[in-house]
C-alpha positions, 0 to 999 in steps of 0.5 A: 500500500502506498505511503501517505507521502507518496500519495501526497506527492502524486496529488501535487503532481496532478494538481500542478498539471491541472493548474498548468492546463488551466493557465494554458487555456486562459493564455490561449483565450487571450491570444485567440485571433492575435495571429490572424493574417488580417489585422488593424493598427487602430480598432477604435479610431476617432474621426473629425467630422467633415475631415477624412479618416483612414480605417486601418486594415492590412494583411501580413504578407511576405511579398507582393501578390497579383491583384487578381488573387485578392478580394477585399470587402468592407461592410458596415454593421446594420447598413445594407450593401457594401462600403467598398469591394475589390475582387477579380482584380478590379473595384466592384461597387455594384452593391455599394450602399448609397451612404458611401458612394464617392466617399470610400476608397482603397488604394490599388497600389497599397493592395499589392503590399497587403494594405487594405485600409479604407479611406473615408472622405468627409466623415459624417455623424451617421458614419459612426459604427462597426466596420468589418474588413474581410480579405482573401488572397493567395496569402490566406484570409481573415477579417477584422472589425473597426469601431469608428467614432466621430466628433469635432475637435480642434487645437486652441489658438492663444492671444495675450492682452493686458495680462489676460490670456485668451484661448479659442478653439472653434470646433468641439463636439460632443460638449467639452469641459475646460480646465486651466492649471499651472505647471504644478497641476493647481487648478486656476479659475478661468472664465469660459463660454461654450457656444454651439452652432446649428449643427451642435458643434461648440466653440470654446472661448476661455479667458485666464486673468491675471497671468504672470509674464514668463509663466507657463499655463496648461489648458485642457479641453476634453469630451467623451472622445478627445482630450486636447492638452495645450501648454502656453508660455507667456513671453514678452513678445506674446505666447508660445504654445504646444498642443497635443490631442489624445483619444479619451477612451482608446482601448489598449491592445494589451496581450492579456486583459485585466480579468484574464490576468487576475484569473492567472494570478488567482490560479497561481496563488491557489497552487502555491497555497496547496504546495506550501 
């Protein structure tokens, strides 16, 4: 009859094998789809209304391929027809949705290297939604989904007059919030007005007074889609500025989600507890 020590030893080996299998399953789930031959550099782009926006999609290929061997179809969720289609070596827009006529293009030159990105011209509010890029070629195939959001955003311009710093940003939508701070992060009191036009797009007009010469001030304008951070330095000759625009809610493409990471840590913790 096996000793208690032997039984415990075998039990630990079985437990470690089971825990390892669970971790492998979690990692496989995390990396599912990561190695698809069709990918996107930005799955959650934010377009500026009235401007052009590129929806990223590309196929990983080693060398150029004949266009006759490639098929590319862009569709939009809940919109009948296609956004754009290329097949049999030519553009095929017979079933194109009227919403995208004359506004959606894919470069045939870029197709040769696997770049199947869609250029959407003069973005409208109704263009928001989920787009699917489906590619088939001699190098393989697959699909990727891009979730397009749209708003209005512009960098502010600064003027200085009689110890008063004024900033005007002409296009923001949805309605933004405005904050002034100094370089230390202390919030400063500014006088801000937000005026919207008939399309609901806001103009930001904000004033900070009094200000000190040679000081640097930070103006932050943000809404649900974009953050504008401007650094304005007051000099004897006027104002110098630097502005940076960021997506507010851009999803990071981490290799493992926080939930999956927590699961892995939990499994490891249980394993260590059992072995101790």
